[in-house]
C-alpha positions in Angstrom: 37.1 35.1 -34.7 35.1 37.9 -33.1 36.3 39.7 -30.0 36.4 37.6 -26.9 35.0 40.3 -24.6 31.9 42.5 -25.1 32.6 46.0 -26.3 31.4 47.4 -22.9 33.9 45.4 -20.9 36.6 47.6 -19.3 39.9 45.8 -19.5 42.0 46.1 -16.4 45.6 45.2 -15.5 45.9 41.6 -14.5 46.4 38.0 -15.7 43.9 36.6 -18.2 43.4 33.1 -19.6 41.9 31.9 -22.8 41.0 28.2 -23.1 40.8 26.6 -26.5 38.9 23.3 -26.8 41.3 22.0 -29.6 40.3 18.3 -29.1 36.7 19.2 -30.0 37.9 21.2 -33.0 40.0 18.4 -34.4 37.3 15.7 -33.6 34.8 17.7 -35.8 37.3 17.4 -38.6 37.9 13.7 -38.1 41.5 14.2 -37.0 43.2 12.7 -34.0 45.0 15.1 -31.7 47.4 14.9 -28.8 46.1 17.9 -26.8 42.5 18.0 -25.7 42.8 21.7 -24.8 45.2 24.6 -24.8 45.2 27.3 -22.2 47.1 30.6 -22.8 47.7 32.8 -19.8 49.0 36.3 -20.4 49.5 39.5 -18.5 47.8 42.8 -19.3 50.0 45.8 -18.2 48.5 48.5 -20.4 44.7 48.1 -20.7 44.4 50.7 -23.5 46.7 48.8 -25.9 45.5 46.3 -28.5 46.3 42.6 -27.6 46.6 40.0 -30.3 47.5 36.5 -28.9 47.7 34.0 -31.8 47.5 30.3 -31.4 49.3 28.3 -34.2 48.0 24.8 -34.0 48.6 21.3 -35.4 47.3 17.9 -34.3 50.4 17.3 -32.2 51.7 20.7 -31.1 51.0 24.4 -30.8 52.8 27.7 -30.2 51.8 31.2 -29.3 53.3 34.6 -29.0 52.3 38.2 -28.5 51.3 39.4 -31.9 51.4 42.9 -33.2 
């Protein structure tokens, strides 16, 4: 996936949210799913660091963590 923010965006400290339309994703594959969407909220403390926030997904569950 490409970067979520344009290269000219100045990241600041704060709380950010990413919304994944997982129901649409599974529907396109012809798979029933339990969650229509997944929202991941996370806090940026050091705007100059790299942030990797993976979403591990199945039709009936998900998990996330701060990646490296």
